[in-house]
Every structure is written in C-alpha cells, then in structure tokens.
C-alpha positions as CSV (number, residue, x, y, z in Angstrom):
1,X,-126.9,160.8,138.3
2,X,-127.0,160.3,134.1
3,X,-125.2,163.5,132.0
4,X,-128.3,163.2,129.3
5,X,-131.2,164.1,132.0
6,X,-129.4,167.1,133.3
7,X,-128.0,168.4,130.1
8,X,-131.6,169.5,129.1
9,X,-132.2,171.7,131.9
10,X,-129.1,173.4,131.4
11,X,-130.3,174.3,128.1
12,X,-133.3,175.6,129.3
13,X,-131.7,177.4,131.8
14,X,-130.1,178.8,129.4
15,X,-132.6,179.4,126.8
16,X,-134.8,181.3,129.2
17,X,-132.3,184.4,129.6
18,X,-131.9,184.6,125.5
19,X,-128.5,182.7,125.6
20,X,-128.5,179.5,123.4
21,X,-127.7,175.5,123.1
22,X,-124.9,175.9,120.9
23,X,-123.6,178.2,124.0
24,X,-124.8,175.7,126.3
25,X,-122.4,172.9,124.0
26,X,-119.8,175.7,123.8
27,X,-119.1,175.9,127.5
28,X,-119.6,171.9,128.1
29,X,-117.3,171.4,125.2
30,X,-114.8,173.8,126.3
31,X,-114.9,172.1,130.1
32,X,-114.0,168.9,128.5
33,X,-112.4,168.9,125.9
34,X,-115.5,167.2,123.4
35,X,-116.1,168.5,120.1
36,X,-119.5,168.5,119.3
37,X,-120.1,164.8,117.9
38,X,-118.6,163.3,121.4
39,X,-120.7,165.4,123.3
40,X,-123.5,164.5,120.8
41,X,-122.4,160.9,121.7
42,X,-122.4,161.5,125.3
43,X,-126.2,162.5,125.9
44,X,-127.2,159.7,123.3
45,X,-125.3,156.8,125.5
46,X,-127.3,158.2,129.0
47,X,-123.5,158.1,130.3
48,X,-123.5,159.6,133.8
49,X,-122.0,162.5,135.4
50,X,-119.1,159.8,136.2
51,X,-118.6,157.9,132.7
52,X,-118.9,161.7,131.5
53,X,-116.5,163.3,132.8
54,X,-113.9,159.8,132.8
55,X,-114.0,160.0,129.6
56,X,-113.4,163.9,128.4
57,X,-110.9,164.3,126.3
58,X,-108.9,166.6,128.2
59,X,-110.5,169.0,131.5
60,X,-109.6,172.5,130.6
61,X,-106.7,173.9,132.2
62,X,-108.4,177.0,133.1
63,X,-110.6,175.1,134.6
64,X,-108.5,176.2,138.2
65,X,-109.6,179.5,137.6
66,X,-113.4,179.1,138.1
67,X,-114.2,180.1,141.1
68,X,-117.5,180.8,143.3
69,X,-119.8,179.4,144.9
70,X,-122.9,176.7,143.5
71,X,-125.5,175.9,146.4
72,X,-123.4,177.7,148.7
73,X,-120.2,175.8,148.5
74,X,-117.1,177.1,147.3
75,X,-116.1,175.2,143.9
76,X,-112.5,175.9,144.6
77,X,-112.6,173.9,147.9
78,X,-113.8,171.2,146.2
79,X,-111.4,167.7,146.6
80,X,-113.8,165.2,145.2
81,X,-112.7,165.3,141.4
82,X,-116.1,164.2,140.4
83,X,-118.1,166.6,142.3
84,X,-115.2,170.0,141.4
85,X,-116.1,168.8,138.1
86,X,-120.4,169.4,138.2
87,X,-119.4,171.9,140.2
88,X,-117.5,173.6,137.4
89,X,-120.3,173.0,134.7
90,X,-123.0,173.8,137.4
91,X,-120.6,177.5,138.2
92,X,-120.6,178.1,134.1
93,X,-123.7,177.6,133.1
94,X,-125.3,180.0,136.1
95,X,-122.4,182.0,134.4
96,X,-124.5,182.0,130.9
97,X,-127.3,182.1,132.4
98,X,-126.8,185.2,134.1
99,X,-125.4,187.2,130.9
100,X,-121.6,187.3,131.3
101,X,-119.1,187.4,128.4
102,X,-118.1,184.2,126.8
103,X,-114.8,184.7,127.0
104,X,-114.7,185.6,130.3
105,X,-117.0,182.7,130.7
106,X,-114.0,180.7,128.9
107,X,-111.1,182.2,131.0
108,X,-109.5,183.7,128.5
C-alpha cells in the first residue's frame, strides 16, 4: 500500500476534527525523523509503507511509549516492525483527531 494514497485520508480525518495538515505533518515527522522536505519527497515519489519506513531517518526513541488499540489490536503487542510503525502512525493520527494536546501526542 502506498503511503501517498493514505496520507490524504490522515489529513482529512484530522481536518474533520478541526486539526490541520501541518499538525498531521508534525506528527508524521516526529515519528519518522523526516523533515518537511523529506516527507514531501516520499509523497511525491509514491513510496509504499515499507519504503517510507525503511527510508525514515530515525523512528523516534519515544515511539515505544505509544500504547493503545488500533483496529482491535494493541499496538504495543505487534511484533512485526513495519506493521507496528504503521499502527503507531494510525494511533497518533487518531489521537490528533480526538483533540489530544500535541505535547501528549508527541510524548514530551
């Protein structure tokens, strides 16, 4: 699945709840270590999720603090690193859309 195809849905989900594309980008960049230009390059080249995460500069060291359920599965129990990172991102976008404060979303 291509990250570039899912990205607009992340933005739509956040915007429906009065959050912004910039906040979505901030969350994605926090998790992956991409800067804004790097994120835009990944979207432009239509990377799939494997490539998107494999090329990520650095998965944030506090990503292991992301806990909870996405699609009925606890994210902290997922063993496959790719699936876990995708679900971490899903969880962060969910938290953003639910109105959680950015400092809590970014585990600061």
